[in-house]
C-alpha positions in Angstrom: 35.2 -34.0 -40.3 35.4 -30.3 -39.4 38.5 -28.1 -39.8 39.1 -24.3 -39.5 41.5 -22.6 -41.8 42.2 -19.0 -42.6 41.5 -17.9 -46.2 41.7 -14.8 -48.3 39.0 -13.8 -50.8 40.5 -12.7 -54.1 38.8 -12.2 -57.4 35.7 -14.1 -56.4 37.6 -17.1 -55.0 38.4 -18.2 -51.4 42.1 -19.1 -51.2 43.1 -21.1 -48.1 46.3 -20.1 -46.3 47.4 -23.7 -46.2 46.6 -26.9 -48.2 43.4 -28.7 -47.2 43.2 -32.4 -46.4 40.5 -33.1 -49.0 40.2 -35.4 -52.0 40.1 -33.8 -55.5 36.4 -32.8 -56.3 35.3 -33.6 -52.7 32.1 -31.7 -51.9 32.2 -29.7 -48.7 30.0 -27.2 -46.8 31.6 -23.8 -46.2 30.7 -21.4 -43.4 32.3 -17.9 -43.9 33.0 -15.8 -40.9 34.8 -12.5 -41.3 37.6 -11.9 -38.8 37.0 -8.8 -36.8 39.5 -6.1 -37.6 41.2 -4.7 -34.5 42.8 -2.0 -36.6 40.5 0.2 -38.6 40.6 -0.3 -42.3 42.0 3.2 -42.8 45.2 2.1 -41.1 48.1 3.2 -43.2 46.2 6.0 -44.8 46.2 8.3 -41.8 50.0 8.0 -41.3 49.9 6.7 -37.8 53.2 7.3 -36.0 52.4 5.9 -32.6 53.3 2.6 -31.1 51.2 -0.6 -31.3 50.5 -0.2 -27.5 49.2 3.3 -28.0 46.8 2.1 -30.7 45.6 -0.7 -28.6 44.9 1.8 -25.8 42.9 4.0 -28.1 40.9 1.0 -29.3 40.1 -0.1 -25.7 39.0 3.5 -24.9 36.8 3.6 -28.0 35.1 0.3 -27.0 34.5 1.6 -23.5 32.8 4.7 -25.0 30.6 2.4 -27.2 29.7 0.3 -24.2 28.8 3.4 -22.2 26.5 4.8 -25.0 
């Protein structure tokens, strides 16, 4: 069986966002894949006052510059 769930890493433990259909003490294999952040981690620190659409446009333009480099 293979399932995909979102989880949060807190204090050294992965905490699933929803209950898992597993038996108590069942052994599993875990693959961890970070979700790419579309918004820089500094979001909130810089006091952004623009709209979501403006931020998306800035991100699109930044990706185009990276692709051009």
